[in-house]
C-alpha positions in Angstrom: 0.0 -0.1 0.0 1.4 3.4 -0.8 0.6 7.0 -1.0 -2.3 7.6 -3.4 -3.8 4.4 -3.4 -7.6 4.3 -3.4 -9.0 1.8 -0.4 -12.0 1.0 1.0 -12.0 1.5 4.9 -13.9 -1.1 6.8 -15.3 -2.3 3.4 -17.8 0.7 3.0 -16.1 4.1 2.9 -13.8 4.8 -0.1 -10.5 7.1 1.2 -7.2 7.9 -0.5 -4.1 6.5 1.3 -1.8 9.8 2.6 1.0 8.1 4.4 2.9 5.1 4.1 2.3 2.3 6.6 4.0 2.6 10.0 4.4 0.3 13.0 1.9 1.4 15.8 3.3 3.0 18.9 1.4 0.4 20.8 3.9 -2.2 19.2 7.0 -0.6 20.0 9.1 -0.9 23.3 7.3 0.7 26.2 3.7 0.5 24.4 1.1 -1.6 25.4 1.2 -4.6 22.8 5.0 -4.7 22.8 6.2 -7.7 22.1 3.3 -9.7 21.5 1.6 -7.8 18.8 2.5 -5.9 15.1 0.3 -3.8 13.5 0.9 -1.2 10.8 -1.0 2.3 11.1 -2.1 3.9 7.5 -3.2 7.6 7.5 -6.1 7.8 5.0 -8.5 11.1 3.5 -11.8 9.8 4.1 -14.7 11.0 1.7 -16.1 13.1 4.8 -12.8 15.2 4.4 -11.0 13.8 7.8 -7.7 12.5 8.1 -7.4 9.4 10.1 -5.5 6.3 11.0 -6.4 2.9 10.4 -4.9 -0.3 10.8 -3.7 -1.5 7.6 -5.9 -4.7 7.7 -8.8 -2.7 7.8 -8.3 -1.1 4.2 -9.0 -3.2 1.2 -7.0 -1.9 -1.8 -9.6 -0.6 -4.6 -7.1 1.0 -7.4 -3.1 1.5 -7.0 -1.7 4.8 -7.7 0.4 5.3 -10.7 
């Protein structure tokens, strides 16, 4: 997944990827999920105009950017 990709958020809302996937702060040393979980967050611009962070696994790729 890369910046500019078109995705579905939770299977119903279309959004544009605005950042590269990054390891959640919870998964880094000192975080609540460390060292047992590893998940990545992606910033997306939703149809409602909000910039939100979602787990990468909650996004479904619709169309890759060029």
